[in-house]
C-alpha positions in Angstrom: -17.4 29.6 -2.1 -15.3 26.8 -2.3 -16.7 23.3 -0.7 -14.9 21.1 1.2 -15.9 17.2 1.0 -14.8 15.1 3.9 -12.8 12.1 2.9 -13.6 8.4 3.7 -10.6 6.8 2.3 -7.2 6.6 4.8 -4.1 4.5 5.1 -3.2 3.6 8.6 0.4 2.1 9.5 0.2 1.0 12.9 2.4 -1.3 14.3 1.9 -4.3 17.1 4.7 -5.1 19.2 5.2 -6.4 22.6 1.6 -6.7 23.3 1.4 -2.8 22.8 -0.7 -1.4 19.4 0.0 1.9 18.2 -0.4 3.9 14.9 2.6 4.8 13.2 0.9 7.4 10.7 -2.2 8.3 9.1 -2.7 9.2 5.3 -5.3 10.5 3.5 -6.2 9.1 -0.2 -6.0 12.6 -2.0 -7.5 11.4 -5.2 -6.1 11.8 -8.7 -7.1 15.9 -9.0 -5.6 17.1 -5.3 -3.0 19.3 -5.2 -0.6 15.9 -3.2 -0.2 18.1 -0.3 2.8 16.0 1.8 3.7 14.0 -0.9 7.3 13.3 -2.1 8.2 14.4 -5.7 9.8 10.6 -6.0 6.2 9.5 -5.9 3.7 12.3 -7.4 3.3 10.3 -10.4 2.3 6.7 -8.7 -1.3 5.6 -8.5 -3.2 7.3 -5.7 -3.6 4.0 -3.2 -0.2 3.5 -3.8 0.9 7.1 -2.8 -0.4 6.8 0.1 1.4 3.2 1.4 4.7 4.5 0.0 4.0 8.0 1.3 3.3 6.2 4.8 6.8 3.9 4.3 8.6 7.0 3.6 7.3 9.3 6.8 7.8 6.4 9.0 11.5 5.3 8.1 9.9 2.2 7.9 12.8 0.6 5.4 15.8 2.5 7.2 16.7 -0.9 9.6 19.8 -2.1 7.4 19.6 -5.4 9.0 16.2 -6.6 8.0 13.3 -6.0 6.0 9.8 -5.0 7.2 6.6 -6.7 6.8 3.3 -4.4 5.7 0.1 -6.2 5.5 -3.0 -4.5 3.6 -6.2 -4.3 2.3 -7.1 -5.6 -1.5 -7.8 -1.9 -1.7 -4.4 -0.7 -1.9 -2.9 -3.9 -2.9 -1.0 -3.8 -6.4 1.8 -6.1 -7.9 4.0 -3.0 -8.7 3.5 -1.8 -5.5 4.8 -4.8 -3.9 8.2 -5.1 -5.7 8.6 -1.4 -5.4 8.6 -1.3 -1.4 10.6 -4.7 -1.3 13.5 -3.2 -3.6 13.4 0.6 -2.1 12.2 0.5 1.0 13.1 -2.9 2.4 9.6 -3.9 3.4 7.6 -7.2 2.5 3.8 -6.4 1.8 0.7 -9.2 2.2 -2.2 -8.4 1.0 -5.3 -10.3 -0.6 -5.9 -9.5 -4.1 -8.4 -9.1 -7.1 -7.4 -11.4 -10.2 -9.0 -8.6 -12.7 -6.4 -6.2 -10.6 -4.3 -3.8 -13.2 -0.8 -5.6 -13.4 -2.3 -8.9 -12.2 -0.8 -11.3 -15.1 -3.9 -13.8 -15.6 -1.2 -16.0 -17.7 1.1 -16.9 -15.4 -0.8 -16.4 -12.2 -4.2 -18.0 -13.1 -6.2 -18.9 -9.8 -9.2 -21.5 -10.0 -12.3 -21.1 -8.3 -12.6 -23.4 -4.9 -14.7 -25.8 -6.6 -12.0 -26.5 -9.4 -9.0 -26.8 -7.6 -6.9 -30.2 -7.5 -6.5 -31.8 -3.6 
């Protein structure tokens, strides 16, 4: 008998325009050992959290506007420098998020952030 474990990790791509809010796409973080259901082959090798962001971008055709870039705002769980570069280059989407300075891909040599008490005023 196989067990089904509920997931608590979702990525929701929502839109707010003209006073209306609506959900464009909901994607489930499938984990590293899943079958990658409904994931395009071109993004199978991405880390799990980056995969749901790119899959949502592809599924909603977010980057298909030839005249402008779209903006994505996300939680720090989904943000990574490599993801932001990929979104800009391949999908015409500019991303914004908080990020942990110990995140993989964060170059502390050139992006050294000081504690609030150590900042120059």
